[in-house]
C-alpha positions in Angstrom: 65.1 -15.6 -59.6 62.9 -17.4 -62.0 61.7 -19.8 -59.3 60.9 -16.9 -57.0 59.0 -15.1 -59.7 56.9 -18.2 -60.3 56.1 -18.6 -56.6 54.9 -14.9 -56.4 52.7 -15.3 -59.4 51.2 -18.4 -57.9 50.6 -16.6 -54.5 49.0 -13.6 -56.1 46.8 -15.8 -58.2 45.5 -17.6 -55.1 45.0 -14.4 -53.2 43.0 -12.9 -56.1 40.8 -16.0 -56.2 40.1 -15.8 -52.4 39.3 -12.1 -52.7 36.9 -12.6 -55.5 35.2 -15.3 -53.5 34.8 -13.1 -50.4 33.5 -10.2 -52.5 30.9 -12.4 -54.0 29.9 -13.7 -50.6 29.6 -10.1 -49.2 27.5 -9.0 -52.1 25.3 -12.0 -51.6 24.9 -11.2 -47.9 24.2 -7.5 -48.6 21.5 -8.6 -51.1 19.9 -10.9 -48.6 20.0 -8.3 -45.8 18.3 -5.7 -48.0 15.6 -8.2 -48.7 15.4 -9.1 -45.0 15.1 -5.4 -44.1 12.0 -5.1 -46.3 10.5 -8.2 -44.9 11.1 -7.2 -41.2 9.8 -3.7 -41.9 6.6 -5.1 -43.4 6.1 -7.6 -40.5 6.8 -5.0 -37.8 4.5 -2.4 -39.4 1.7 -4.9 -39.9 1.9 -6.2 -36.3 2.6 -2.9 -34.4 1.2 -0.3 -36.7 -1.5 -1.9 -38.8 -2.1 -4.7 -36.2 -2.2 -7.7 -38.6 -1.4 -11.2 -37.4 2.1 -12.2 -38.7 3.3 -14.7 -36.1 4.4 -17.4 -38.7 6.2 -14.8 -40.9 8.0 -13.3 -37.9 9.2 -16.7 -36.8 10.4 -17.5 -40.3 12.2 -14.1 -40.5 13.9 -14.8 -37.1 15.2 -18.1 -38.5 16.5 -16.4 -41.6 18.3 -13.7 -39.6 19.9 -16.4 -37.5 21.2 -18.1 -40.7 22.5 -14.8 -42.1 24.2 -14.2 -38.7 26.0 -17.6 -39.0 27.1 -16.8 -42.6 28.3 -13.4 -41.5 30.3 -15.0 -38.7 32.0 -17.4 -41.2 32.9 -14.5 -43.5 34.4 -12.6 -40.6 36.4 -15.5 -39.5 37.7 -16.0 -43.0 38.8 -12.4 -43.1 40.4 -12.5 -39.7 42.3 -15.8 -40.3 43.3 -16.0 -43.9 43.1 -12.5 -45.4 44.2 -10.2 -42.6 47.8 -11.3 -42.9 48.0 -10.1 -46.5 46.7 -6.6 -45.7 50.2 -5.2 -45.9 50.5 -6.2 -49.6 47.0 -5.1 -50.8 45.7 -2.9 -47.9 43.3 -0.8 -49.9 41.3 -3.7 -51.3 41.0 -5.4 -47.9 40.2 -2.2 -46.1 37.3 -1.8 -48.5 36.2 -5.4 -47.8 36.4 -4.7 -44.0 34.3 -1.5 -44.3 31.7 -3.3 -46.3 31.7 -6.1 -43.7 31.3 -3.6 -40.8 28.4 -1.8 -42.5 26.7 -5.1 -43.2 27.2 -6.2 -39.6 25.6 -3.0 -38.2 22.7 -3.5 -40.5 22.3 -7.0 -39.3 22.5 -5.9 -35.6 19.7 -3.4 -36.2 17.6 -6.1 -37.8 18.4 -8.4 -34.9 17.3 -5.7 -32.4 14.0 -5.2 -34.2 13.4 -8.9 -34.1 14.1 -9.0 -30.3 11.7 -6.0 -29.7 9.1 -7.9 -31.7 9.8 -11.0 -29.6 9.3 -9.1 -26.3 6.2 -7.4 -27.5 4.7 -10.7 -28.6 5.6 -12.3 -25.2 4.1 -9.4 -23.3 0.9 -9.6 -25.2 0.5 -13.3 -24.5 1.3 -12.8 -20.8 -1.2 -10.0 -20.6 -4.0 -12.2 -21.9 -3.0 -14.8 -19.3 -2.8 -12.2 -16.4 0.9 -13.0 -16.0 1.7 -9.5 -15.0 5.2 -10.3 -13.9 6.2 -11.6 -17.3 4.6 -8.5 -18.9 6.6 -6.3 -16.6 9.8 -8.1 -17.3 9.2 -7.9 -21.1 8.6 -4.2 -20.8 11.8 -3.8 -18.8 13.7 -5.7 -21.5 12.2 -3.5 -24.2 13.1 -0.4 -22.3 16.7 -1.7 -21.9 17.0 -2.4 -25.6 15.6 0.9 -26.7 18.0 2.7 -24.3 21.0 1.2 -26.0 21.2 2.4 -29.7 23.3 0.3 -32.1 23.3 2.7 -34.9 24.2 6.4 -35.0 21.0 7.4 -36.9 18.7 5.0 -35.1 16.4 7.8 -34.0 15.5 8.4 -37.6 14.1 4.8 -38.1 10.3 5.3 -38.2 9.5 1.7 -37.3 11.4 2.1 -34.0 9.3 5.1 -33.1 6.2 3.0 -33.7 7.6 0.3 -31.4 8.3 2.9 -28.7 4.7 4.2 -28.9 3.4 0.6 -28.7 5.6 0.0 -25.6 4.3 3.2 -23.9 0.6 2.2 -24.6 1.3 -1.3 -23.2 2.9 0.1 -20.1 -0.1 2.5 -19.4 -2.5 -0.4 -19.9 -0.5 -2.5 -17.5 -0.6 0.2 -14.9 -4.3 0.6 -15.3 -5.0 -3.1 -15.0 -2.7 -3.4 -11.9 -4.5 -0.5 -10.2 -7.9 -2.0 -11.1 -6.9 -5.4 -9.8 -5.7 -3.8 -6.6 -9.1 -2.0 -6.1 -10.9 -5.3 -6.8 -9.0 -7.2 -4.2 -8.4 -4.6 -1.4 -11.6 -3.0 -0.4 -12.2 -0.2 2.1 -15.7 0.4 3.5 -15.6 3.6 5.6 -18.3 5.9 7.1 -18.4 9.7 7.7 -17.8 10.5 11.3 -20.6 13.0 11.3 -23.2 10.6 10.0 -23.7 8.4 13.0 -22.7 7.9 16.6 -21.6 4.3 15.8 -19.1 4.2 13.0 -17.9 0.9 11.4 -14.8 1.0 9.2 -14.0 -2.2 7.3 -11.0 -3.6 5.4 -11.8 -6.5 3.2 -9.5 -8.7 1.1 -11.5 -10.2 -1.9 -9.0 -13.1 -2.2 -9.8 -16.8 -2.8 -7.9 -19.8 -3.9 -8.8 -19.0 -7.5 -7.5 -15.5 -7.6 -4.6 -15.8 -5.1 -2.1 -16.2 -8.0 -3.5 -13.1 -9.7 -3.0 -11.1 -6.5 0.6 -12.3 -6.2 1.3 -11.5 -9.8 -0.2 -8.0 -9.3 1.9 -7.3 -6.2 5.2 -8.5 -7.8 4.5 -6.7 -11.0 3.9 -3.5 -9.1 7.1 -4.0 -7.2 9.2 -4.5 -10.3 7.6 -1.4 -12.0 8.2 0.8 -8.9 4.5 1.6 -8.3 4.0 -0.6 -5.3 5.4 2.0 -2.8 2.7 4.5 -3.5 0.0 1.9 -2.9 1.6 0.8 0.4 1.8 4.3 1.6 -1.9 4.8 0.8 -2.7 1.6 2.6 -0.7 2.7 5.6 -2.4 6.1 5.7 -5.9 4.5 5.6 -4.8 2.0 8.2 -3.8 4.9 10.5 -6.9 7.0 9.8 -9.6 4.4 9.9 -8.2 1.8 12.4 -5.1 2.5 14.4 -6.0 6.1 15.5 -9.6 5.3 16.4 -8.4 2.3 18.5 -6.0 4.6 20.4 -8.1 7.8 20.8 -11.6 6.4 20.9 -10.9 2.9 22.4 -12.6 1.4 19.3 -13.4 -2.3 19.2 -11.8 -4.7 16.7 -13.4 -7.7 15.1 -12.6 -10.2 12.3 -15.0 -12.0 10.0 -14.4 -14.8 7.5 -17.8 -15.2 5.7 -17.1 -14.9 2.0 -13.8 -13.1 2.2 -11.6 -12.1 5.1 -12.8 -8.9 6.7 -11.4 -6.7 9.5 -13.7 -4.1 11.0 -13.3 -1.4 13.6 -16.4 -0.1 15.5 -16.0 3.5 16.8 -18.3 5.1 19.4 -17.9 8.8 18.5 -19.2 9.8 21.9 -16.4 8.1 23.7 -13.5 10.4 24.5 -11.4 7.9 26.5 -7.9 7.1 25.3 -7.2 3.3 25.1 -4.9 1.7 27.6 -1.5 0.6 26.3 -2.4 -3.0 27.0 -5.6 -2.9 24.9 -4.2 -0.7 22.1 -1.1 -2.8 21.5 -3.0 -6.1 21.4 -5.4 -4.7 18.8 -2.7 -3.1 16.7 -0.7 -6.4 16.7 -3.9 -8.2 15.6 -4.3 -5.8 12.7 -0.8 -6.3 11.5 -1.0 -10.1 11.9 -4.3 -10.0 9.9 -2.6 -8.0 7.1 0.4 -10.3 7.1 -1.8 -13.4 6.8 -4.0 -12.2 4.1 -1.9 -9.8 2.0 1.5 -8.8 3.2 3.0 -12.3 3.5 3.7 -12.4 -0.2 7.3 -12.9 -1.1 8.7 -10.3 -3.5 12.1 -11.7 -4.2 14.2 -14.7 -3.1 17.4 -14.0 -1.3 20.6 -15.3 -2.9 22.3 -15.5 0.5 21.3 -18.5 2.6 21.8 -16.4 5.8 19.4 -13.8 4.7 15.6 -14.1 4.6 13.5 -13.5 1.5 12.1 -10.0 0.9 8.4 -10.0 1.8 5.6 -7.5 1.2 5.3 -7.0 4.9 9.0 -5.9 5.1 8.4 -3.4 2.3 5.2 -2.2 3.9 7.0 -1.7 7.2 9.9 0.1 5.4 7.5 2.9 4.2 5.0 3.0 7.1 6.6 1.7 10.3 8.0 5.0 11.5 4.8 6.9 11.1 2.6 4.1 12.7 5.0 3.7 15.7 5.3 7.4 16.3 1.5 7.6 16.5 1.5 4.7 19.0 4.2 6.4 21.1 2.9 9.9 20.9 -0.8 9.3 21.3 -0.9 6.3 23.5 2.3 5.3 25.3 3.3 8.9 26.3 -0.2 9.6 27.7 0.1 6.4 29.9 3.3 7.5 31.6 2.4 8.3 35.3 3.0 11.7 36.9 4.3 10.5 40.2 7.1 8.2 41.4 4.7 5.8 43.1 2.9 4.9 39.9 6.1 4.9 37.9 7.2 1.7 39.7 4.1 -0.1 38.4 4.8 1.2 34.9 7.3 -1.6 34.3 4.4 -3.9 33.3 3.6 -1.5 30.4 7.3 -1.4 29.4 7.3 -5.2 29.3 4.3 -5.2 27.0 6.0 -2.7 24.7 9.0 -4.9 24.6 6.9 -8.0 23.6 5.1 -5.9 21.0 8.4 -4.9 19.5 9.5 -8.6 19.3 6.3 -9.5 17.5 6.8 -6.7 15.0 10.4 -8.0 14.4 9.2 -11.5 13.9 6.7 -10.3 11.2 9.5 -8.2 9.6 7.4 -5.1 10.0 10.4 -3.4 11.6 14.1 -4.1 11.5 16.6 -4.4 14.4 17.9 -0.9 13.8 14.5 0.7 14.3 14.8 2.7 17.6 11.4 4.2 18.0 10.1 1.7 20.6 13.6 1.1 21.9 14.0 4.8 22.7 10.7 4.8 24.6 11.7 1.7 26.6 15.2 3.1 27.4 14.0 6.6 28.2 11.0 6.0 30.4 12.5 7.9 33.3 13.4 10.9 31.1 9.9 10.8 29.6 8.4 10.6 33.0 10.3 13.7 34.1 9.4 15.6 30.9 5.7 14.8 31.4 5.9 15.7 35.1 7.5 19.0 34.2 5.0 19.7 31.5 2.1 19.0 33.9 3.7 21.2 36.5 4.0 24.1 34.1 0.4 23.6 32.8 -0.9 23.6 36.4 1.1 26.6 37.2 -0.1 28.5 34.1 -3.7 27.7 35.0 -3.1 29.0 38.5 -1.6 32.2 37.1 -4.6 32.7 34.8 -7.2 32.1 37.6 -8.9 34.8 39.5 -6.7 36.7 41.9 -9.3 38.4 44.1 -9.9 35.3 46.1 -7.4 35.9 48.9 -6.3 34.4 52.2 -4.6 36.3 55.0 -1.0 36.0 56.1 -0.9 36.5 59.8 1.6 36.2 62.7 0.5 32.6 63.5 1.3 31.6 59.9 4.5 33.4 59.2 5.1 31.6 55.9 1.5 31.2 54.9 -0.4 27.9 54.1 2.3 26.2 52.0 1.1 22.7 53.0 -2.1 22.0 51.2 -2.2 18.2 51.9 -4.2 17.0 54.9 -1.8 14.1 55.5 0.8 15.3 58.0 3.3 12.9 56.7 3.1 14.3 53.2 6.3 15.8 51.9 4.7 19.3 51.7 3.6 19.0 55.3 7.1 18.0 56.4 8.5 21.0 54.6 5.9 23.2 56.1 6.9 22.1 59.6 10.6 22.6 58.7 9.8 26.1 57.6 7.9 26.8 60.8 11.0 25.6 62.7 13.2 28.0 60.6 10.8 30.8 61.4 11.0 30.2 65.1 14.8 29.7 65.4 15.8 31.2 68.8 19.2 32.5 67.6 17.5 34.7 65.0 15.0 37.5 65.4 11.4 36.5 65.8 10.6 38.4 62.6 13.4 36.9 60.4 11.1 34.5 58.5 7.8 36.2 59.1 5.8 37.9 56.4 3.9 41.0 57.4 0.1 40.7 57.8 -1.5 41.0 54.4 -3.7 39.2 51.9 -2.4 37.1 49.0 -4.2 35.2 46.3 -5.2 31.6 46.9 -3.9 30.8 43.5 -0.4 32.1 44.3 -0.4 30.2 47.6 -1.2 27.1 45.6 1.6 28.0 43.2 4.1 28.2 46.0 2.8 24.9 47.5 3.2 23.3 44.1 6.9 24.4 44.0 7.5 22.9 47.5 5.8 19.6 46.5 7.8 19.4 43.3 11.1 20.0 45.0 10.2 17.4 47.7 9.5 14.9 44.9 12.8 15.9 43.2 14.7 15.0 46.4 13.4 11.4 46.2 13.9 11.0 42.4 16.8 9.8 40.3 19.5 12.4 39.5 18.4 13.2 35.9 14.7 13.5 37.0 15.7 15.6 40.0 17.5 18.1 37.9 14.6 18.3 35.5 12.1 18.9 38.3 14.3 21.5 39.9 14.4 23.5 36.7 10.7 23.0 36.2 10.2 24.9 39.4 12.5 27.7 38.1 10.7 27.8 34.8 7.4 28.0 36.7 8.5 31.2 38.4 10.0 32.6 35.2 6.7 31.8 33.6 4.9 33.8 36.3 7.0 36.8 35.5 5.7 36.7 31.9 2.2 35.3 32.1 0.7 37.0 35.2 1.4 40.6 34.3 0.4 40.1 30.7 -2.8 38.1 31.3 -4.1 40.5 34.0 -2.7 43.6 32.5 -5.9 45.6 32.0 -7.3 44.7 35.4 -4.1 45.6 37.2 -4.1 49.0 35.5 -7.6 49.8 36.4 -8.4 48.2 39.7 -6.4 49.4 42.7 -7.4 46.4 44.9 -6.1 43.9 42.4 -2.9 45.8 42.0 -2.4 45.7 45.8 -3.0 41.9 45.8 -0.6 41.5 42.9 2.0 43.4 44.9 1.6 41.1 47.9 1.7 38.0 45.6 5.0 39.0 44.2 6.4 39.8 47.7 5.1 36.4 48.9 6.7 34.5 46.0 10.0 36.4 46.4 10.1 35.6 50.1 9.8 31.9 49.4 12.3 32.1 46.6 14.8 33.2 49.3 14.0 30.1 51.3 13.7 27.4 48.7 17.3 27.1 47.8 18.8 26.5 51.3 16.1 23.9 52.1 16.5 21.6 49.1 19.8 22.3 47.4 21.9 20.0 49.7 19.6 17.1 49.0 19.7 17.5 45.2 22.4 16.0 42.9 25.4 17.8 41.6 25.8 20.5 40.3 22.7 21.7 42.2 24.5 21.0 45.4 27.5 23.1 44.3 25.6 26.4 44.1 23.4 26.0 41.0 20.4 25.0 43.1 19.3 28.5 44.0 16.4 30.9 43.2 17.9 34.1 44.5 18.5 35.5 41.0 14.7 35.5 40.5 13.9 37.4 43.7 14.6 40.9 42.3 12.8 40.2 39.1 9.6 39.0 40.9 9.7 41.9 43.3 10.1 44.5 40.6 7.0 43.2 38.9 5.0 43.7 42.0 6.4 47.1 42.9 6.3 48.3 39.3 2.6 47.5 39.1 1.9 49.2 42.4 3.9 52.3 41.5 2.1 52.5 38.1 -1.2 52.4 40.0 -0.1 55.1 42.4 0.9 57.3 39.5 -2.6 56.8 38.0 -4.2 57.6 41.3 -2.0 60.7 41.8 -3.0 62.0 38.4 -6.6 61.5 39.3 -6.2 63.4 42.5 -4.4 66.3 40.9 -7.1 66.4 38.2 -9.7 66.8 40.9 -7.6 69.7 42.5 -7.4 71.4 39.1 -11.1 72.2 39.4 -10.2 74.6 42.3 -8.5 76.9 39.8 -5.5 77.5 42.0 -7.8 78.6 45.0 -8.1 82.1 43.6 -10.9 84.3 45.2 -12.4 81.4 47.1 -14.6 84.0 48.9 -16.7 84.2 45.8 -19.6 81.8 45.8 -18.8 80.0 42.6 -15.1 79.7 43.4 -15.7 78.6 46.9 -18.1 75.8 45.7 -15.5 74.6 43.1 -12.7 74.6 45.7 -14.7 72.8 48.3 -16.0 70.2 45.9 -12.4 69.5 44.6 -11.2 69.0 48.2 -14.1 66.6 48.9 -13.5 64.7 45.7 -9.9 64.2 46.8 -10.9 63.0 50.2 -13.5 60.7 48.7 -10.9 59.1 46.4 -8.4 58.8 49.3 -11.0 57.1 51.5 -11.9 54.8 48.6 -8.3 53.8 48.3 -8.2 53.2 52.0 -11.2 50.9 51.8 -9.6 48.7 49.1 -6.0 48.9 50.4 -6.1 48.8 54.1 -7.1 45.1 54.4 -4.8 44.0 51.5 -1.5 45.7 51.8 0.9 45.2 54.7 0.4 48.1 57.2 3.8 49.7 56.5 3.3 49.5 52.7 -0.2 50.9 53.0 1.0 53.8 55.1 3.8 54.6 52.7 1.5 54.4 49.7 -1.3 56.5 51.3 1.3 59.0 52.6 2.8 59.4 49.1 -0.6 60.3 47.6 -1.6 62.6 50.4 1.8 64.3 50.2 1.3 65.0 46.4 -2.1 66.6 47.2 -0.6 68.7 50.0 2.3 69.9 47.8 -0.2 71.0 45.1 -2.4 72.8 47.6 0.6 74.6 49.3 2.2 75.6 46.0 -1.1 77.0 44.7 -1.8 79.0 47.9 1.7 80.3 48.4 1.8 81.5 44.7 -1.3 83.7 45.2 -0.5 87.5 45.0 -3.6 88.7 46.9 -5.5 86.9 49.6 -8.3 88.8 51.2 -9.4 88.3 54.8 -12.5 86.4 53.5 -10.4 84.4 51.2 -8.0 83.5 54.0 -10.9 82.5 56.2 -12.4 80.2 53.5 -8.9 78.7 52.7 -8.4 78.1 56.4 -11.7 76.3 56.6 -10.9 74.1 53.5 -7.5 73.2 54.8 -8.8 72.4 58.3 -11.4 70.1 56.6 -8.6 68.3 54.8 -6.6 68.1 58.0 -9.5 66.6 59.9 -10.1 63.9 57.3 -6.5 63.1 56.6 -5.8 61.6 60.1 -8.3 58.7 59.8 -6.7 57.6 56.5 -3.8 56.2 58.5 -5.8 54.4 61.2 -6.4 50.8 60.1 -7.6 47.8 62.0 -4.1 46.4 62.0 -2.8 49.5 63.8 -2.6 49.5 67.5 -4.3 52.5 69.2 -5.6 53.6 65.9 -8.1 56.0 67.6 -5.4 57.7 69.6 -4.9 61.3 68.4 -1.2 61.3 69.3 -0.7 58.2 67.2 -2.4 59.8 64.2 -0.2 62.8 64.4 2.9 60.6 64.5 1.7 58.6 61.5 0.9 61.8 59.5 4.3 63.2 60.1 6.1 59.9 59.5 4.4 59.2 56.2 3.7 62.7 54.7 7.0 64.6 54.3 5.2 68.0 53.7 2.6 67.5 56.5 4.2 70.0 58.9 4.4 72.6 56.1 0.7 72.1 55.4 0.0 72.6 59.1 2.1 75.8 59.2 0.1 77.1 56.2 -3.1 76.5 58.1 -1.6 78.5 61.0 -0.5 81.4 58.8 -3.9 81.7 57.1 -5.5 82.4 60.5 -2.7 84.3 62.3 -1.8 88.0 62.6 1.5 89.7 62.0 2.7 89.3 65.5 1.9 85.6 65.6 3.7 85.1 62.4 6.7 87.0 63.7 6.8 84.9 66.8 6.4 81.7 64.8 9.3 82.8 62.6 11.5 83.5 65.7 14.3 85.1 63.8 14.6 82.2 61.5 14.7 79.6 64.2 11.0 78.8 64.7 8.8 76.1 63.3 7.6 78.4 60.5 11.2 79.0 59.4 11.8 75.3 59.4 9.0 74.6 56.9 8.9 77.7 54.7 11.7 79.7 53.0 12.1 83.4 53.5 10.6 84.2 50.1 7.6 82.0 50.7 6.8 83.7 54.1 7.2 87.2 52.7 5.0 86.2 49.7 2.3 85.0 52.1 2.5 88.2 54.3 2.3 90.5 51.2 -0.8 88.5 50.0 -2.5 88.4 53.4 -1.9 91.9 54.8 -2.2 95.4 53.5 0.9 97.5 52.9 1.4 99.3 56.2 4.4 100.3 58.3 3.9 97.4 60.6 3.9 94.9 57.6 7.1 96.6 56.4 8.6 96.1 59.8 7.6 92.5 59.9 9.0 91.9 56.4 12.2 93.5 57.5 12.5 90.9 60.3 11.9 88.0 57.9 15.4 87.4 56.6 
């Protein structure tokens, strides 16, 4: 027991000595660190706040911090190896030592961070003076990284760090300004206002020589590291499009290069030239521009690739990444698409242009302007046939729209010798449209069908509509000889063309169709003409078109009723307008009351003459336009409306004197005499034959016989009326009701026994 007690005393004595030694070392380190804090604060404040030169002092402090760091590491190792094992016996004392060590370590870390910030700021300042912009950028990035990782919980309260942050911000803004200024000094645009002169010269100059080539590379790489390069490249690409590429395409501008003092690329634009450049010329010039840029600016390497199988990242690759899609879309949309032909014959020669586009794409790949996955030019190359069909369809619809908006009063006649009209406009008899025309003539003259099966009635149709139908035949003829996808598109282009007619024609000509009867008649014929051909188009072409057009989809019959209704609707609306005008003229007769009086007779006679004048005017504008049977029905409908109004007005009169009856008889006979010639046209056989006129009047005017009977009654006596009634079996009984006849007798004759007897027989 005595021996054990002795060993314990010896151990505790040794432990106490070691603890005292560590405490003394920690106190010494704390004193040195406090002194170091004051020195570092003074140096940092003088350099970055008061801007005093302190380079030697800073280097000395850095060395002192490094020595303190080594002493701190030795103390930590001593605590970890020798002292830690005894914590169980005197934990409170050693916990205090560890806390003191940790606090001292954090303080030292903050001091080390401040010294590193000072080091980076000094390095960036030296690099700035030497125009080593990449080093400046890297130092700023390191500073930002250090500042973003706090090492002390209350680091934001350290005033000197705020001063360093402000210094860093100012340095960054200065760097950005210098980089932008350097960019402007080396990349120069000299452009002219398009309104100032007919000859415009836009120049792109690179003020780069062997002396400042390094500065240019430093500027580019620094911008790339800072993230400001993309905006500059986008601006460069926009200027390139605006001042060089678009003028080359749309104005066929000339391109030239000069190498006098500095490399210079210029584009000369003739503002009076409206020609679009050919793809061959445009692609060569654009490739020259990109090659020039790659040689003088965009060939700079931004970063080295760590993988041997991958190439280095160049400025051209970055430029292409932000601008390639827009530039290629302009080339395709404004140059290549315009060069696609609109017929199959020229499409075969277009393979040369496709080859040039493929070569152009390979050159862009070699320059790293585009990558393999860029499909803008590839899609154009692979879809030439589809693009051809789309362009063809667009041109068809544009041509059709222009025809629909053209004048419709220029007409041609459809006659018996041309039962389908002039659908073949080409003079070449071997043209597809001519072949189709002959085929239609054969269909029209098939012996097993009626001679009139495929005949249109004699009428006038617009030249524009005839050209529209001819365009449909030519398009379908071309569809038959085209590839399947193209054929389907062309077929539906024809369908869209006629659907467009249903929308555009009535809308564009709406006012004229409502006010001009002649144009309404022409429009009616146009619609009937189109509907007739819509019935014939499907059977002629559907079997030669690809599936599913062969299987029933290749038809136009669903459009027939729609087109017809447009024509008949316009004609019916015009007839309603004319009917209202005619009835308005008749209203001036005031119901034919007391027409024996001079004023009333004049008004009644004038209203009848006005009606006849309007009807004759309609005959003049309609008889040469409408088919004979349509004209007769239209004229008969209008005359019938007039007759019904006249008959109703006269039969409703309560008193008709003998003089009134005589005047009414005269007025109605005048109308009767003038109505017959309304139905005699130059297309009607035996138009001067009186018997023919009577037949036409009775056929087309439902109330004509009633009108004739009214004329008879106005000039007949009671016996003649009784005989005409014939106990309800005569002609008069067929046209007039019992009440109407009795009303006329009471109005025409005085109340006598004879009149009463006649009225008794009318039942």
